[in-house]
N, C-alpha and C positions, 0 to 999 in steps of 0.2 A: 386108349379108350377110357372114358370116365365111368367109374362104377357107381351104381345107385344103391344106397343102403342107409343104415341109420347114421346120420351125421348131425352135428350141431346146426341149428338153424342159423343162417347167416355166415356159416363157416365154409369157405371154399376149400375144396379138396383137390389137390394137384398131385403130381408125381412125387414131389419131395415134401408135401405138407399133408400129413394124415391126422385124423382125429382119433384119439384113443378114448375108450370108455373110461369114465371116472376122472377125466381131465377137467379141471376147474376153469371157468371162464374168467374174464377180466372183471366182470361185474361183481360187486360185493353182495354177499347174501343179505337179503332183507327179510325181516319178520313182518308179516302182514297182520299181526295181532293188533297193531296200532293203526287206526283208520287214517292217520296222517301219513303213513308210509305207502299207502296204496297208489297215489298218483306218481310217486317217484319210481315205483316198480314197473309202471307201464313204459313201453319203449317210446321214445320221442317221435314226433312227426305225426303222420297220418293216423296211426293207431291210437295215440293219446287223444288227438282231436276227435276222432270218431267215438271213442269211449265217453268223453265229456259231452259230446253232442247227443249221444244216445241217453245218457243220464238226464240231460236237460229235457229231452222229449218225454221221458218217463215222468219227470216232475210236472211238465206242462199238462200231459194227459191225465195224470192223477189229480191235479188241481182242477182241471176242467170237469172231471167226473164228480168231484166233491161239490163243485159249484152247481152243476146241474141237479145233483141229488138234493142239495139244500134248497134250490129254487122249487123243485117238485114238492118237497115236504112243506116248505114255507108258504107256497101258493101266493106269492106276491104280498105277503104280510111281513113288513120289515122287522117287527119285533120277534117273530119266529125265526127268521133268517139270522138275525143278530144272536139270538139265544143258541141256535145250532152252531154258528161259527165260534161263539165263546166256549161252548161245550167241547168242540174239537180242539180249541186252543188249550183248554184245561187238561184234556186227556193227553195231549202232546207234552205239556209241561210236567204233569205228574209222571208220565212214562219216562221222560228224560231224568227226572229226579231219582226214580227207582233205579234206572241204569247207572246213574252216577254214583249212587250209594253202593250198588252191588259191584261195579267195576271201577274201583278207585285207581287212580294212577294214569288214566288217559287224559291227555291235555285238554281235549275238546270237552269231555264230560266234567272235568274238574271245575269248569267255569260256571256250572249250574249249582 
């Protein structure tokens, strides 16, 4: 009979194959302090695809909300809409500059 208990995910437990607490897996330890390491830390296949798809949906929904907000505030006046989009761009640029200055050493932020 197979026992149910705390086992490593994806690790089959048989009569001659037991999981011991503290046993390391074959996967190398990754530090998620660097944003570039996050995609490689996700398991391949459906989980990685689902994670990227959900992030894409967050991006699309966020952009749609910003677009509707700018349209509501701008009231079909192109110069107001342009000013609001330029202000958002400036806030994003200055925010990234502040992050790059504060957290030096990250490859993505060093480009700014």
